C-alpha positions in Angstrom: 0.7 67.3 79.0 4.0 68.7 80.4 2.8 69.8 83.9 5.4 68.8 86.6 4.1 66.5 89.3 4.6 68.0 92.7 5.2 64.6 94.3 7.7 62.8 91.9 8.8 65.8 89.7 8.2 64.0 86.4 6.3 65.6 83.6 4.1 62.7 82.7 0.7 64.0 83.7 -2.8 63.8 82.3 -5.6 66.4 82.5 -8.5 64.7 84.3 -11.1 67.5 84.5 -11.5 71.3 84.1 -13.7 73.2 86.5 -15.4 76.1 84.8 -17.7 78.9 85.9 -19.7 80.8 83.3 -17.4 79.3 80.6 -14.2 80.5 82.3 -11.6 78.0 83.5 -11.3 78.1 87.3 -9.2 75.0 88.1 -7.9 71.8 86.7 -7.5 68.3 88.1 -4.2 66.6 87.0 -3.0 63.1 87.5 0.6 61.9 87.4 1.1 58.8 85.2 4.3 57.9 87.1 3.3 58.0 90.8 -0.5 58.2 90.6 -0.7 61.5 92.5 -3.8 63.6 91.7 -4.2 67.2 92.5 -6.2 70.3 91.7 -4.0 73.2 90.4 -5.9 75.7 92.7 -4.6 74.1 95.9 -2.0 76.0 98.0 1.5 76.3 96.6 2.8 74.3 99.6 0.8 71.4 98.1 1.2 71.8 94.3 4.3 73.8 93.7 7.4 71.5 93.6 9.6 74.5 94.6 7.7 75.1 97.9 6.3 71.6 98.6 7.9 69.9 101.6 10.6 67.5 100.3 9.5 64.9 103.0 6.5 64.2 100.8 8.5 63.7 97.6 8.6 60.3 95.9 11.7 59.0 93.9 10.3 57.7 90.6 13.1 55.1 90.5 11.9 53.6 93.8 8.2 53.5 93.2 8.1 49.8 92.6 9.7 49.2 96.0 7.1 51.1 98.0 4.6 49.1 100.0 1.1 48.8 98.7 -1.3 50.1 101.3 -4.5 49.8 99.3 -5.4 46.7 97.3 -8.3 46.3 94.9 -11.5 45.0 96.4 -12.5 41.7 94.9 
């Protein structure tokens, strides 16, 4: 899929789910394979449109491995 991630601006995304009503597509859930951001395409543009999303919430894909891990798997 070539949807642009609103957080890291890469195009490596995966379609997770499609919400349908009476057989008509209403929304999709997408997942970024680079930064792990997941979003529903029906959210406000300020959340999902890279052109209007606040740059303070952007992630540089080149620096992802340097970010702190805040959630760890439960063992």
